[in-house]
N, C-alpha and C positions, 0 to 999 in steps of 0.2 A: 504493499500499500504506500502511496506517496507520502512522503514526510515534508514538513515545512521547511523551507530553507533557512540556514542560520542568517540572521539579520546583522549586518555590520553596524558600526558606530558611525556618527554623523560625519566624520572626516572623509568617509567614502562617498558621500553624496555628491551630486552634480549641481554645483551652484550656479544660480541664474536661470534654472529650469522651473516650470510650473509644476507645484506639488499639492498634495493633500496630506495633512498631519492629522493622524487618528490618535485618540487617547489609547495609551498603551495600558491595557488592563493587567493587573499584577496577579497572575494565577498560573495555571498550568495548561499547556497546549495539548488539546485533544482533537483527533482527526476522525472523520466518518467518511466511508466510501459508498457511493451510490452507483447503481446500474439500473437500467430501464425494466429489467425483468423482475429484480428482487427489492428494489428500493435501497434503503440504507441497511446493509447487512454485514458490515465489518467496521470496527472501531479500534482505536489505539491511542496511546500517548505518543510522544515523539519517538520513544525507544521500544515499544512493545505493543502487541495486540491486547485488547482487553475485552471482557464480556459483561453483560448486564449483571451478573452475579458477583463480580469482582468486588471484594470488600472495600477497596480503596477507591476504585474509579467507576464502579457500577452506577452511582448516583449521577455522574456526568452524563452517562448514556441516557438515563431516564429523563433528566431534565432537558437534553437536547431533543429527545423524541417528542416530549410534550410541547416544547416551545417552537421547534423549527421543522420537524420532519414533514408534517402536512403541507406547510407553505412552500418548502423547497421542492418537494415532490410535484407539487402543482406547476411550479415554474419549469421544472426539468421536463415535464410531460407535455405541457401546453405550448411551450416556446419552441418553434422549429429549429432554432439554432442549436438546441441540445439534443435533439432526437437521434442524431447519427453517431453520437460519442459512446464508446463502450463503458466508460466509467467517469465519475466525477468525485473529486474529493473535496470536502468542505472542512474548514478548520474553525475551532471555537475555543474561547478561553473559558476554563472552569475556575471560579474564584468565590471568595466570600469577603466580607468587610474587613476581616483581619488577616487575609492572606498575605503572605510576603515572601518573595523570592523562592517560590515553590513550595513554601509551607502553608498548610491550611489548618485553621483552628477547627477542632472537631465539633465545637459548639456553635458554629457559624451556620446561618442560613446561606446555602450556596446557590450560585447562579451561573448560566452560561451565556456567552455573547458571540455570534458569529463574527469572524473578522477577515475571512478570505475564502475564495473558491478557486479551485484548480481544475481545468478541463484537460482530460487525458490527451496527450500529444499536442496541446496548444499552449498550455501554461496557465499562470495566475491571471485572474481577471484584472483588467486595467482599473485604476481606482475610481475613475469617473463612471464606468459601467458598473462597478460594484455598488457604488452609491445608488445609482438609478435602478438597478434591478433588484438589489436585496435590501435596500434602506428601510423599506416598510416592515421588514420582518424583525428588525432590531439589530443594529450594528454599533460599534464604538462611536462615540461623539467625534465630530470632525472639529479639531481644535483650531485649525488654520488651514486656509486655502489661499495660495499665492505663490510668489517666487521664493525659492529656496535660497536663504541668504544667512549671513553671520548673525544678523539681528534675531532671527527665529531660533537659532541654535542658543544663543545667550538668554533669550526670553524663556525658553523651556528649562535651561539649566537653573535659572533664577526662580522658576516656577511662578511666573506671573499669571498662569492659567489655572493655578490651584489643582494640580494633578497629583495623583498617587504615586505614579512611577515615572512617567514621561510620555513620549509620543513615538509612533512609527510613521515615518514620512515616506510616502510613495509617489513615484513619478514615472514617466515613460521615455524611452529612447526609440528613435527611428531604426528600422532595419532596411535591408536592401529591397524588401517588398513594401510598397506603399500602404498595403492594407493590413500590415502586422506591426506592432509596437511591443518592445520588450519592457516588462515591468521592473523597476529597480526600487530598493527599500533601504532605508537606514533608520536607526534608532537614536533618539536623544532622551537621556535620563535626567531627571532633576538632580541637582546637588543634594538636596535633602534625602532622596532615595539612596544615593551613593554613600552618604554620611551614615545613614541608618545601617546600611549593609556592613560597612566597616565596623560600626559600634558592636553589631551583633555577632558577626562572623570573622572579623579581623582583617588585616592587610592582605593576607594570602588570598582570601575569597574576593576581596575587592580587585586584586590584580588579575585574577582569573576572570572576572566579570569584564574588565577592560581589555582582555587579551594581552595583558603585560605591558600595555601602553599608558604609562602614568600621565603622559601629556594630555589625556582625555579629560582629566579632572579639572 
């Protein structure tokens, strides 16, 4: 099953291009695979497949099925652009009010939010299309829309948007084919979140988060 790509930090972004910045929800990445015959019949975390009876992740599947399964199946069945694809993988965040850096409070009321859709052999959905097609089902808040620049990076780091973790910035680049664009993504995290990570887990975990690049602080 398709796994979500590792999202690099903001220094890998393409300055001067038009982007959408989505609220980066602080939880666990869960994936669900759809096909036209069986619907959603395969689920997983980033690293392993999971089932509805899984003591740790089963609730994420139940929440997804109750919140998104019907609406997504309707889109995939009714919209002609999806009918010829063998499989579609959707990605959603599983989180609670007190979730932090992959840890979840067992006393929290949990939630799931759809944040991306990958079409087999076509790739991730362009951010503008993602908002248009799936926005009514419930997606992360759009924190910013406009030119990717240093001001946006600094504003997110300073947390002027009152975020829990940060943002995922998404843009597109042209390809040799005029009808196809590639999606690129970077993440920007607030200094508050990074400081909290250091205070709880120490310098080693912080450096791992930053891929060893201390200049990102």
